[in-house]
C-alpha positions as CSV (number, residue, x, y, z in Angstrom):
1,X,-108.6,-53.7,-189.1
2,X,-105.2,-53.0,-190.6
3,X,-103.8,-49.6,-189.7
4,X,-101.8,-47.1,-191.7
5,X,-98.3,-47.1,-190.3
6,X,-97.4,-43.5,-191.3
7,X,-100.5,-42.2,-189.6
8,X,-99.7,-44.3,-186.5
9,X,-96.1,-43.0,-186.4
10,X,-97.5,-39.5,-186.6
11,X,-99.9,-40.2,-183.7
12,X,-97.2,-41.7,-181.6
13,X,-94.9,-38.8,-182.3
14,X,-97.4,-36.4,-180.7
15,X,-97.1,-38.5,-177.5
16,X,-93.4,-39.0,-177.3
17,X,-92.0,-35.6,-178.5
18,X,-92.4,-32.0,-177.6
19,X,-91.0,-28.7,-178.5
20,X,-89.1,-26.6,-175.9
21,X,-86.9,-23.6,-176.1
22,X,-83.9,-26.0,-176.4
23,X,-85.4,-27.8,-179.4
24,X,-87.4,-31.0,-179.9
25,X,-87.3,-33.3,-176.9
26,X,-88.1,-37.0,-177.0
27,X,-89.0,-39.6,-174.5
28,X,-86.4,-42.3,-173.4
29,X,-86.5,-44.8,-170.6
30,X,-82.8,-45.8,-170.2
31,X,-79.3,-45.7,-171.5
32,X,-77.4,-49.0,-171.3
33,X,-74.5,-51.0,-172.6
34,X,-75.6,-54.0,-174.8
35,X,-73.7,-57.1,-176.2
36,X,-74.9,-56.6,-179.8
37,X,-72.3,-55.7,-182.5
38,X,-69.6,-56.8,-180.2
39,X,-70.5,-54.1,-177.6
40,X,-72.6,-51.0,-178.1
41,X,-74.1,-48.2,-176.0
42,X,-77.9,-47.9,-176.4
43,X,-80.4,-45.2,-175.6
44,X,-83.8,-46.8,-175.4
45,X,-86.5,-44.5,-176.7
46,X,-90.3,-44.7,-176.3
47,X,-92.7,-45.1,-179.1
48,X,-93.0,-46.9,-182.4
49,X,-95.6,-46.7,-185.2
50,X,-95.6,-50.5,-185.8
51,X,-97.2,-53.0,-183.4
52,X,-95.0,-56.1,-184.0
53,X,-96.4,-59.2,-182.3
54,X,-92.9,-60.6,-181.7
55,X,-91.3,-57.4,-180.3
56,X,-88.9,-57.7,-177.4
57,X,-90.2,-54.4,-175.9
58,X,-92.6,-54.8,-173.0
59,X,-96.4,-54.2,-173.5
60,X,-96.1,-51.2,-171.1
61,X,-93.6,-49.4,-173.3
62,X,-95.4,-50.4,-176.5
63,X,-99.0,-49.5,-175.6
64,X,-98.6,-46.9,-172.8
65,X,-95.9,-44.4,-174.0
66,X,-97.4,-41.6,-172.0
67,X,-96.5,-43.2,-168.7
68,X,-93.0,-44.6,-169.6
69,X,-89.7,-42.7,-169.5
70,X,-89.2,-38.9,-169.6
71,X,-88.4,-36.2,-172.1
72,X,-84.7,-35.5,-172.9
73,X,-83.2,-33.0,-175.4
74,X,-80.6,-34.1,-177.9
75,X,-77.7,-32.8,-175.9
76,X,-78.7,-34.8,-172.8
77,X,-78.9,-38.0,-174.8
78,X,-75.6,-37.3,-176.6
79,X,-73.9,-36.7,-173.2
80,X,-75.4,-39.9,-171.8
81,X,-74.3,-42.0,-174.8
82,X,-70.8,-40.6,-174.9
83,X,-70.2,-40.8,-171.1
84,X,-71.2,-44.4,-170.9
85,X,-69.2,-45.2,-174.1
86,X,-66.1,-43.7,-172.5
87,X,-66.7,-45.7,-169.3
88,X,-67.2,-49.0,-171.1
89,X,-64.5,-48.2,-173.8
90,X,-66.9,-48.7,-176.6
91,X,-67.1,-46.7,-179.9
92,X,-70.5,-47.8,-181.2
93,X,-73.7,-46.0,-180.3
94,X,-77.4,-46.5,-181.2
95,X,-81.0,-45.8,-180.4
96,X,-83.3,-48.8,-179.8
97,X,-86.4,-49.7,-177.8
98,X,-88.6,-47.7,-180.2
99,X,-88.4,-46.1,-183.6
100,X,-85.5,-43.6,-183.7
101,X,-86.8,-41.8,-186.7
102,X,-89.8,-40.5,-184.8
103,X,-88.9,-36.9,-183.9
104,X,-86.9,-36.0,-187.0
105,X,-85.6,-32.7,-185.6
106,X,-84.5,-34.4,-182.4
107,X,-82.6,-37.2,-184.2
108,X,-80.8,-34.8,-186.7
109,X,-79.8,-32.5,-183.8
110,X,-78.4,-35.6,-181.9
111,X,-76.4,-36.7,-184.9
112,X,-75.1,-33.2,-185.4
113,X,-73.9,-33.1,-181.8
114,X,-72.2,-36.5,-182.2
115,X,-70.6,-35.7,-185.5
116,X,-66.8,-35.6,-185.3
117,X,-66.6,-37.1,-181.9
118,X,-65.1,-40.4,-183.2
119,X,-68.0,-42.7,-182.7
120,X,-70.0,-44.8,-185.2
121,X,-73.8,-44.7,-184.9
122,X,-76.0,-47.6,-186.0
123,X,-79.5,-46.3,-186.7
124,X,-81.9,-49.3,-186.5
125,X,-85.2,-48.4,-188.1
126,X,-88.3,-49.9,-189.6
127,X,-87.9,-47.5,-192.4
128,X,-91.5,-46.3,-192.6
129,X,-90.8,-42.6,-192.2
130,X,-87.7,-42.7,-194.4
131,X,-89.8,-44.4,-197.1
132,X,-92.5,-41.8,-196.8
133,X,-90.1,-38.8,-196.8
134,X,-87.3,-39.0,-199.4
135,X,-85.6,-35.9,-197.9
136,X,-85.1,-37.9,-194.6
137,X,-82.6,-40.2,-196.4
138,X,-80.9,-37.3,-198.0
139,X,-80.4,-35.5,-194.6
140,X,-79.1,-38.6,-192.9
141,X,-76.6,-39.3,-195.7
142,X,-74.9,-36.1,-194.6
143,X,-73.6,-37.9,-191.5
144,X,-70.9,-40.2,-192.6
145,X,-70.5,-42.0,-189.3
146,X,-74.1,-43.3,-189.4
147,X,-75.0,-46.7,-190.8
148,X,-78.7,-47.5,-191.4
149,X,-80.1,-51.0,-190.5
150,X,-83.6,-51.2,-192.0
151,X,-85.4,-54.0,-190.2
152,X,-88.0,-55.6,-192.5
153,X,-90.9,-57.2,-190.7
154,X,-91.3,-60.4,-192.8
155,X,-90.3,-61.4,-196.3
156,X,-93.4,-60.3,-198.1
157,X,-96.6,-58.3,-197.6
158,X,-98.7,-61.2,-196.2
159,X,-96.1,-61.9,-193.5
160,X,-95.8,-58.2,-192.7
161,X,-99.5,-57.9,-192.2
162,X,-99.6,-61.0,-190.1
163,X,-96.7,-59.9,-187.9
164,X,-97.6,-56.2,-187.5
165,X,-101.3,-55.8,-188.2
166,X,-100.5,-52.8,-190.5
167,X,-101.7,-52.5,-194.1
168,X,-99.6,-53.9,-197.0
169,X,-98.8,-50.4,-198.3
170,X,-96.7,-49.9,-195.1
171,X,-94.5,-52.9,-196.1
172,X,-93.9,-51.2,-199.5
173,X,-92.6,-48.2,-197.6
174,X,-89.9,-50.3,-196.0
175,X,-88.6,-51.1,-199.5
176,X,-89.0,-47.4,-200.6
177,X,-86.8,-46.5,-197.6
178,X,-84.0,-48.8,-198.9
179,X,-84.4,-47.2,-202.3
180,X,-84.2,-43.7,-200.9
181,X,-81.1,-44.5,-198.8
182,X,-79.3,-46.2,-201.7
183,X,-80.2,-43.2,-204.0
184,X,-78.9,-40.8,-201.3
185,X,-75.6,-42.7,-201.0
186,X,-76.3,-43.5,-197.3
187,X,-74.6,-46.4,-195.7
188,X,-77.2,-49.1,-195.1
189,X,-78.2,-52.8,-195.1
190,X,-81.5,-54.6,-194.7
191,X,-82.3,-57.1,-192.0
192,X,-85.4,-59.4,-191.8
193,X,-87.2,-61.2,-189.0
194,X,-87.2,-64.6,-190.7
195,X,-88.3,-66.9,-187.9
196,X,-91.8,-66.9,-189.3
197,X,-90.7,-67.3,-193.0
198,X,-90.3,-70.3,-195.2
199,X,-87.1,-70.7,-197.3
200,X,-89.2,-69.9,-200.4
201,X,-90.4,-66.6,-199.0
202,X,-86.8,-65.7,-197.9
203,X,-85.6,-66.5,-201.4
204,X,-88.3,-64.2,-202.8
205,X,-87.2,-61.4,-200.6
206,X,-83.6,-61.7,-201.8
207,X,-84.8,-61.4,-205.4
208,X,-86.8,-58.3,-204.6
209,X,-83.8,-56.7,-202.9
210,X,-81.6,-57.4,-205.9
211,X,-84.0,-55.3,-208.0
212,X,-83.0,-52.3,-205.8
213,X,-79.3,-53.2,-205.4
214,X,-77.4,-56.5,-205.6
215,X,-75.4,-55.3,-202.5
216,X,-78.6,-55.2,-200.4
217,X,-79.4,-58.8,-201.2
218,X,-75.8,-59.8,-200.5
219,X,-75.8,-58.0,-197.1
220,X,-79.2,-59.2,-195.9
221,X,-79.0,-59.8,-192.2
222,X,-81.2,-62.6,-190.9
223,X,-82.9,-61.9,-187.6
224,X,-84.3,-64.8,-185.6
225,X,-86.7,-64.8,-182.6
226,X,-85.2,-64.6,-179.1
227,X,-87.6,-66.2,-176.6
228,X,-87.4,-63.8,-173.7
229,X,-90.3,-64.8,-171.3
230,X,-92.5,-61.9,-172.3
231,X,-91.8,-62.6,-176.0
232,X,-92.9,-66.2,-175.6
233,X,-96.1,-65.0,-174.0
234,X,-96.7,-62.6,-176.9
235,X,-96.1,-65.2,-179.6
236,X,-98.5,-67.6,-177.8
237,X,-101.1,-64.9,-177.3
238,X,-101.1,-64.0,-181.0
239,X,-101.0,-67.6,-182.1
240,X,-97.8,-67.1,-184.2
241,X,-96.0,-70.2,-185.4
242,X,-92.2,-69.9,-185.9
243,X,-89.6,-72.0,-187.6
244,X,-86.6,-70.9,-185.6
245,X,-86.0,-69.3,-182.2
246,X,-83.4,-69.2,-179.5
247,X,-83.3,-68.9,-175.8
248,X,-81.6,-65.6,-174.7
249,X,-78.5,-67.3,-173.4
250,X,-78.2,-69.5,-176.6
251,X,-78.2,-66.9,-179.3
252,X,-75.5,-67.9,-181.9
253,X,-72.3,-65.9,-181.7
254,X,-72.7,-64.7,-185.3
255,X,-76.0,-63.0,-184.4
256,X,-74.6,-61.1,-181.4
């Protein structure tokens, strides 16, 4: 049965966040450098409200958040990101591995700590919680060093349901997130996992984005499947058929 993505995000939040005297803590399982965006420091968090059948995250992280990682406060994650960025001489930071908007208080505190330190922060999100809460976009827009990358799971509702198992209303929230961000004046662009989409459905997506803002359609980022061994197993398990995909060592330079 399709699930409600907002409700599942809320349920996951109860497992991967907690309140302590120092504020809201969230679970992470590593901080690492990554090759994307020309070099970026990444804190991998635990927990996402979508169950994407092509996700690069391991099944253990995806389905057993209570046994993965440990809780950190915002200051600890900020220190970890900045220290590794200095060591690697990088100025881009992000949260990945899960949904960074889970744990709103934790995320906003983290951004407040990083504000003014000279770094750029790329917030990669599925947009569900930002679509459900207009104030979230408004609060994030206060951080001028943050750029939002809203990752759409398919080009239309049918693809979204097939790829995530969530109900169609959840896909509409991804578009509402883009509307909320544009209205709030936040820096953002959409991306889409297009390996499972026909050219016709991709064209349809661009037309829908144009209705929100022509710049969103013009800046649409195309994501394509990377066939890590465990991803290949997932795709086979779920019987997904794709049009395009790359081996990890053969990802085109313009997608790194």
